[in-house]
C-alpha positions in Angstrom: -0.3 -0.1 0.0 1.1 3.2 -0.9 2.0 5.5 2.0 0.6 9.7 2.0 3.8 10.4 1.9 4.4 8.5 -1.4 1.3 9.8 -2.9 2.4 13.6 -2.6 5.9 12.8 -4.6 3.9 10.6 -7.2 1.6 13.8 -7.3 4.2 16.4 -7.9 6.5 14.3 -10.3 3.0 13.9 -12.7 2.9 18.4 -12.6 6.6 18.2 -12.8 6.0 16.6 -15.8 3.1 18.1 -17.3 4.7 21.4 -16.8 7.8 20.8 -18.6 9.0 22.8 -21.5 8.4 21.9 -24.4 12.2 23.0 -25.2 12.8 19.7 -23.2 11.4 17.3 -25.0 13.0 18.5 -29.0 16.3 18.5 -26.4 15.3 15.0 -25.2 14.6 14.0 -29.2 17.7 16.1 -30.3 20.2 14.6 -28.3 18.7 10.8 -28.4 21.3 7.9 -29.2 18.5 6.6 -31.1 17.3 7.2 -34.7 14.2 9.2 -34.4 11.7 10.2 -37.4 8.2 12.0 -37.9 6.3 11.7 -41.1 2.9 12.7 -42.0 0.1 10.3 -42.4 1.5 10.0 -45.7 5.1 8.5 -44.6 6.8 11.9 -45.6 9.6 12.7 -43.2 8.6 16.1 -41.2 11.5 15.5 -38.4 14.4 13.4 -38.8 17.0 14.3 -35.6 20.8 13.8 -35.4 21.4 10.8 -34.8 18.5 9.7 -37.8 21.2 11.9 -40.0 23.8 10.0 -38.6 22.7 6.8 -39.3 21.3 7.2 -43.1 24.2 9.9 -44.1 21.2 12.4 -45.2 21.1 15.5 -43.5 18.0 16.9 -42.9 17.0 19.7 -45.5 17.5 15.9 -48.1 14.8 13.9 -46.3 12.1 16.9 -45.2 9.2 16.2 -47.7 10.6 12.9 -48.9 9.1 9.9 -48.5 10.3 7.3 -46.0 10.9 4.3 -48.3 13.9 6.7 -49.4 15.7 4.1 -47.1 13.9 1.2 -48.0 15.9 -1.5 -50.2 14.4 -3.7 -52.8 15.2 -7.6 -50.6 13.3 -6.9 -48.0 10.4 -9.1 -49.2 6.3 -7.8 -49.7 4.8 -9.2 -47.3 6.6 -7.4 -44.5 5.5 -4.4 -45.6 2.1 -5.5 -46.1 2.1 -6.3 -42.7 3.6 -3.1 -41.4 0.9 -1.2 -43.2 -1.6 -3.7 -41.5 -0.8 -2.8 -37.7 -0.4 0.8 -38.9 -3.7 1.2 -40.5 -5.4 -0.7 -37.5 -3.3 2.1 -35.5 -1.2 -0.7 -33.4 2.4 -0.3 -33.2 4.8 -2.4 -35.8 8.1 -3.8 -34.6 10.5 -5.8 -37.0 13.5 -5.7 -39.0 14.0 -4.1 -42.6 17.3 -4.0 -44.9 17.7 -0.3 -45.1 19.8 2.1 -47.6 22.3 4.5 -46.6 22.9 7.6 -48.5 26.2 6.2 -49.8 24.3 3.2 -51.1 25.9 0.9 -48.2 23.1 -1.3 -46.3 22.4 -2.1 -42.7 20.2 -3.5 -41.0 17.4 -1.4 -39.2 15.3 -2.7 -35.6 12.0 -0.3 -36.3 9.5 0.5 -34.1 6.6 2.7 -36.2 4.2 4.1 -33.3 0.8 6.2 -35.0 0.5 9.4 -33.2 -3.5 10.0 -32.6 -4.9 13.3 -32.4 -7.5 14.3 -30.1 -10.6 12.7 -32.7 -8.6 9.7 -33.0 -7.3 10.1 -35.9 -3.8 9.2 -37.1 -2.2 12.2 -38.2 1.7 11.4 -37.9 3.8 8.4 -37.3 6.7 8.3 -34.8 9.5 5.6 -36.2 12.6 4.6 -34.0 15.5 2.8 -35.3 18.8 1.0 -34.5 21.6 -0.5 -36.8 21.5 -3.7 -35.4 23.7 -5.2 -38.5 26.7 -5.9 -36.3 25.0 -7.6 -33.5 22.6 -9.6 -36.1 26.2 -11.0 -38.0 27.8 -11.9 -34.8 24.5 -13.6 -33.5 24.6 -16.0 -36.9 27.9 -16.1 -36.9 27.7 -17.8 -34.0 24.4 -19.6 -35.3 26.6 -20.8 -38.1 29.6 -21.8 -35.8 27.4 -23.8 -33.7 25.7 -25.3 -37.1 29.2 -26.4 -38.4 30.1 -27.8 -34.6 27.3 -29.8 -34.6 27.2 -31.1 -38.2 30.8 -31.8 -37.8 30.6 -33.4 -34.6 27.2 -35.4 -35.8 29.4 -37.2 -38.9 32.3 -38.3 -36.6 32.5 -42.0 -36.0 33.0 -41.6 -32.0 30.0 -41.4 -30.5 29.7 -38.1 -28.0 27.1 -36.8 -25.5 27.5 -33.9 -23.3 25.6 -34.7 -19.9 25.1 -32.4 -16.7 26.1 -33.3 -13.5 23.1 -35.5 -12.7 23.9 -37.4 -16.1 21.5 -36.4 -18.1 22.3 -36.2 -21.6 22.4 -32.5 -23.1 23.4 -33.7 -26.5 24.0 -35.7 -28.2 25.6 -36.8 -31.6 24.6 -39.2 -34.3 26.9 -41.8 -33.9 26.0 -41.7 -29.9 21.9 -42.1 -31.1 23.1 -45.1 -33.2 24.8 -46.6 -30.0 21.7 -45.9 -27.9 19.5 -47.8 -30.2 22.0 -50.6 -31.0 21.7 -51.2 -27.1 18.6 -50.4 -25.8 19.6 -48.3 -23.1 21.0 -45.5 -22.2 24.9 -46.2 -23.3 26.5 -43.8 -20.8 25.0 -45.4 -17.6 26.0 -49.0 -19.0 29.6 -47.4 -19.7 30.2 -45.9 -16.1 28.7 -49.4 -14.7 31.5 -51.0 -16.6 34.2 -48.5 -15.8 33.2 -48.8 -12.0 33.6 -52.6 -12.1 36.8 -52.5 -14.5 38.9 -49.9 -13.2 37.4 -49.1 -9.4 40.9 -47.6 -8.7 40.8 -44.9 -11.6 37.3 -44.3 -12.0 34.3 -43.1 -9.7 31.2 -41.7 -11.2 30.5 -38.8 -8.6 34.2 -37.5 -9.2 34.4 -38.1 -12.9 30.9 -36.1 -13.3 32.9 -33.0 -11.8 36.6 -33.3 -12.5 36.4 -35.4 -16.3 38.7 -38.5 -16.3 41.9 -40.1 -18.6 41.0 -42.7 -21.9 40.1 -46.1 -20.0 39.0 -49.3 -22.4 36.0 -51.2 -21.2 34.2 -53.8 -22.7 30.7 -54.1 -22.9 29.3 -57.9 -23.1 25.5 -58.2 -24.4 25.2 -61.6 -24.5 27.6 -65.0 -23.1 27.0 -65.5 -27.2 28.3 -62.1 -29.0 31.7 -61.0 -29.2 32.1 -57.8 -26.4 31.8 -54.8 -27.7 34.8 -52.9 -27.0 35.1 -48.7 -26.4 38.1 -45.9 -25.6 36.2 -44.0 -23.5 37.4 -40.4 -22.2 35.5 -37.8 -19.8 36.5 -33.6 -20.5 35.0 -31.2 -17.8 33.4 -28.4 -20.0 32.5 -25.0 -18.3 30.0 -22.7 -19.0 29.1 -19.8 -18.2 25.6 -18.2 -17.0 23.5 -15.7 -19.3 21.2 -15.4 -16.6 20.4 -11.6 -15.3 21.4 -13.0 -12.3 24.6 -13.4 -13.4 25.8 -10.3 -15.1 28.4 -8.4 -12.7 29.1 -12.2 -10.8 30.5 -14.7 -13.0 28.3 -18.3 -12.4 29.8 -21.5 -14.4 27.6 -24.7 -15.2 29.6 -27.9 -15.7 29.1 -30.4 -18.1 31.3 -33.6 -19.0 31.6 -34.6 -22.6 32.3 -38.1 -23.1 33.7 -39.7 -26.0 33.1 -43.1 -27.1 35.6 -44.8 -29.8 34.2 -48.1 -30.9 37.5 -50.5 -30.6 36.5 -53.7 -31.3 38.1 -54.0 -34.6 41.4 -53.1 -33.1 40.5 -55.5 -30.1 39.7 -58.4 -32.2 43.2 -58.0 -34.6 44.9 -57.8 -31.2 43.4 -60.6 -29.9 44.0 -62.5 -33.4 47.4 -61.5 -32.9 47.5 -62.7 -29.3 45.8 -65.8 -30.7 48.9 -66.6 -33.4 51.5 -66.0 -31.1 49.8 -68.2 -28.7 49.2 -70.8 -31.5 53.1 -70.6 -31.8 54.0 -70.7 -28.2 51.6 -73.8 -27.6 53.4 -75.6 -30.5 56.5 -74.6 -29.5 55.3 -76.4 -25.9 53.8 -79.3 -27.2 57.4 -80.2 -29.3 58.8 -79.8 -25.7 56.4 -81.6 -23.9 56.5 -84.5 -26.5 60.6 -84.7 -26.3 60.2 -84.5 -22.3 57.8 -87.6 -22.9 59.7 -89.3 -24.9 62.3 -88.9 -22.9 60.6 -89.8 -19.6 58.8 -93.1 -21.2 62.5 -94.0 -21.8 64.0 -93.1 -18.2 60.9 -95.0 -17.1 61.6 -98.5 -19.3 65.1 -98.3 -18.2 64.5 -98.0 -14.6 62.7 -101.4 -14.8 65.4 -103.4 -15.7 67.3 -101.2 -13.6 65.9 -102.4 -10.3 65.3 -105.9 -11.4 69.3 -106.4 -12.0 69.6 -104.3 -8.5 67.4 -106.7 -7.0 69.8 -109.7 -8.4 72.7 -107.6 -7.2 71.9 -107.6 -4.0 70.5 -111.0 -3.7 74.1 -112.7 -4.9 75.7 -110.2 -2.4 73.6 -111.7 0.3 74.5 -115.3 -0.7 78.3 -114.4 -0.8 79.2 -117.3 -3.3 82.3 -116.9 -4.8 81.3 -118.3 -8.0 79.1 -115.6 -8.3 81.9 -112.7 -8.5 81.7 -112.7 -12.2 78.1 -112.3 -12.2 77.8 -109.7 -9.3 80.7 -107.3 -11.2 78.7 -107.7 -14.7 75.9 -106.6 -13.0 77.4 -103.7 -10.9 78.6 -102.9 -14.2 75.3 -102.7 -15.5 73.9 -101.0 -13.2 76.2 -98.0 -13.3 75.8 -97.8 -17.0 72.0 -97.9 -16.4 72.4 -94.9 -13.8 74.8 -93.0 -16.6 72.0 -93.3 -19.3 69.4 -92.1 -16.7 71.0 -89.3 -16.0 72.0 -88.5 -19.4 68.3 -88.8 -20.6 67.3 -86.3 -17.1 69.2 -83.6 -18.2 68.2 -83.9 -22.0 64.5 -83.2 -20.8 64.3 -79.4 -21.7 63.3 -76.9 -18.1 59.7 -75.9 -17.6 60.3 -72.2 -17.7 58.3 -70.8 -14.8 55.4 -68.2 -16.0 54.2 -65.1 -14.7 51.1 -65.2 -12.4 48.5 -62.9 -13.4 44.8 -61.9 -13.2 43.4 -63.8 -15.5 39.8 -64.3 -17.4 38.3 -68.1 -17.4 36.2 -67.2 -20.2 38.7 -65.6 -22.3 41.3 -68.2 -21.9 38.5 -71.3 -22.8 37.5 -69.0 -25.9 40.7 -68.4 -27.0 41.5 -72.3 -27.0 38.6 -73.3 -28.9 40.1 -70.5 -31.2 43.0 -72.5 -31.6 40.9 -75.9 -32.3 38.2 -74.3 -34.2 39.3 -76.1 -37.8 39.6 -79.6 -35.8 36.3 -79.1 -34.4 34.7 -78.6 -38.0 36.8 -81.0 -39.8 35.1 -83.9 -37.0 31.6 -82.5 -36.7 31.6 -81.5 -33.1 29.2 -79.1 -32.2 30.3 -76.9 -29.4 27.9 -76.4 -26.4 29.2 -73.3 -25.3 27.7 -71.6 -21.8 29.7 -69.2 -19.9 29.0 -67.4 -16.8 28.9 -63.6 -17.7 29.8 -62.2 -14.4 32.8 -65.0 -13.8 35.4 -64.5 -10.9 39.0 -63.9 -11.8 41.7 -66.0 -11.0 45.2 -65.5 -10.1 46.7 -68.2 -12.9 49.5 -68.5 -15.4 47.8 -67.9 -19.0 50.1 -70.1 -21.1 50.0 -72.9 -19.0 45.5 -72.9 -18.2 45.4 -72.6 -21.6 47.9 -76.1 -22.4 45.2 -77.5 -19.3 42.1 -77.0 -21.7 44.0 -77.5 -24.8 45.4 -81.2 -23.4 41.2 -81.5 -21.8 39.5 -80.6 -25.1 41.8 -82.6 -27.0 41.3 -85.8 -25.0 37.4 -85.0 -25.7 38.0 -85.1 -29.4 39.9 -87.7 -29.4 37.7 -89.9 -27.1 34.4 -88.7 -29.9 36.7 -89.4 -32.3 37.5 -93.0 -31.7 33.6 -94.0 -31.4 30.5 -94.3 -34.4 28.4 -92.4 -31.9 26.7 -90.1 -34.5 25.8 -87.2 -32.0 29.4 -85.7 -31.2 28.8 -82.5 -28.7 31.4 -81.0 -26.7 29.8 -79.1 -23.6 31.5 -76.4 -22.0 30.6 -74.4 -18.8 32.0 -72.3 -16.5 30.2 -70.7 -13.2 31.2 -69.6 -9.6 30.9 -71.8 -6.5 32.0 -71.3 -3.2 35.8 -70.4 -2.9 36.5 -71.6 -6.3 36.0 -71.1 -10.2 34.4 -74.4 -11.8 35.3 -75.5 -15.4 33.3 -78.6 -17.0 34.3 -80.5 -20.5 31.5 -82.8 -21.1 31.9 -85.1 -23.9 29.9 -88.1 -26.1 32.7 -90.2 -26.4 32.9 -93.8 -25.0 33.6 -92.7 -21.6 36.1 -93.9 -18.3 35.3 -96.8 -16.9 35.1 -96.1 -12.9 37.8 -98.7 -12.5 40.4 -96.4 -14.7 39.2 -92.9 -13.5 41.8 -92.9 -10.9 44.8 -94.6 -13.1 44.3 -92.5 -15.7 46.1 -89.4 -14.1 48.8 -92.2 -13.3 52.1 -91.3 -15.9 52.1 -93.6 -19.0 48.6 -95.4 -18.2 46.1 -94.7 -21.5 43.1 -96.6 -22.3 44.0 -96.1 -25.8 46.3 -97.5 -28.6 49.7 -96.7 -27.7 51.1 -97.3 -31.2 49.1 -94.4 -32.1 51.4 -92.1 -30.3 49.3 -92.0 -26.5 51.8 -92.6 -24.1 49.8 -91.9 -21.0 51.2 -88.5 -20.4 48.1 -85.8 -21.3 46.0 -86.1 -17.8 49.4 -86.3 -15.9 50.4 -82.8 -17.3 47.0 -81.4 -16.8 47.1 -82.8 -13.6 50.6 -80.7 -12.6 49.1 -77.8 -13.8 45.8 -77.6 -11.7 48.1 -78.5 -9.0 50.5 -75.8 -9.5 47.2 -73.4 -9.7 46.2 -75.3 -6.4 43.1 -76.8 -7.7 41.3 -79.9 -8.2 41.1 -81.6 -11.3 38.6 -85.0 -11.5 35.9 -86.9 -13.4 32.4 -86.7 -12.5 31.1 -89.9 -11.3 27.8 -89.3 -11.6 27.8 -88.8 -15.9 27.3 -92.3 -17.0 26.7 -91.2 -20.6 30.6 -89.9 -22.2 32.8 -87.9 -20.0 32.7 -84.8 -17.9 35.8 -83.5 -16.4 35.3 -80.4 -13.7 38.3 -78.0 -12.6 38.4 -76.0 -9.7 40.2 -72.9 -9.6 40.4 -71.0 -6.7 39.9 -67.5 -6.7 40.5 -64.4 -4.1 
């Protein structure tokens, strides 16, 4: 509610305004920083202030009596003038942009406001025009818009998915590649990416910190399903600050923070790297198999030498206990044989290649099994064996020696393939399953071969014991080698006695 004293002040100000001398109004118009012109009802100029003269290049004498259209430039559409005169005929003010021409022929963009001036009877006698030269402002605005449009088109055309989000992870801008990725995943990609980054890089990525500070380039894999190849992305988060343009922030700078996330699809590169690793692994396994074959051959020779040598040792001890003189020559001969046998065994032991100790690291069992299957794919296809591959998506990682574990899986799968190839069953199926149990990861390898008799299920792990034809090169060291690798990993290797059709071997490896 207005106080009485305020009412008095307002009344005094109103009286002062009404009693202002006309000279004050004239001086105000003359000195105004806005171009002002007055025309009669037929748009003939009757007055122009100095700012108007400066803007148009015409003197007041050159303008008086001339139609306002002297400033018009023909590029302004006719529709604009029709709208202008339509408003003025209804005695309504009109505001808009016109392309005008100065006296020297140069053009400028005028922000023009025309107001009808009415007499006491309500008739339009004059028009008051106020205009500003907004050419530079218009150029700057459109330059910004053009640059923004170019940037958006360039960002849209890039093959890298890009998204700008606020501190609450709400998308502000998305390019075409990101929208394509969104359609492919069926969900908001950034939520999935951030969840994967937190799981894969717990020490380097934390969502709240990343949204306020950004994050360095990190690689992450998205496994859409257990039967599809993972999608690999190289992810980077860059912090972007924007000044607040509201009136409240005119004198005090305020910043809004956004995170620009780029997601580069590196699946193809990862596949190439995986193929190179697979080729290297294949060469390494071939070399290991060659060394292992030498080990098996020499170990077999040593084993065969030890049997008669043990018999000779027994005969020598027997002859010594009887202490017969006529046995002296035989005893001497046996001692020579014993000595030669020990020398042969020592020589063969020295020929066995040393087993190199591989570095232990955190490994993904599913990935190692997939690599093993890739190595054996040609053989599986040639023998018509179908593979039922059922890995657990979030299988626990284990500490182990990658190459040794691949050798283990290859040995077990090779045995399964051989078992199915030796039978005449039409159904040839290899089932691989992984799952996380209490404190261990279980790998199950099951085949539809002839199986192993209960009486042989413990013997098959003994050196040089085999249920297959030794003349075909089966020395019975395969499962012994597999048992040795499992023992080195503090695991357990066993044949499932409950499986009666075919054979199922289970490997348990501890995880931390």
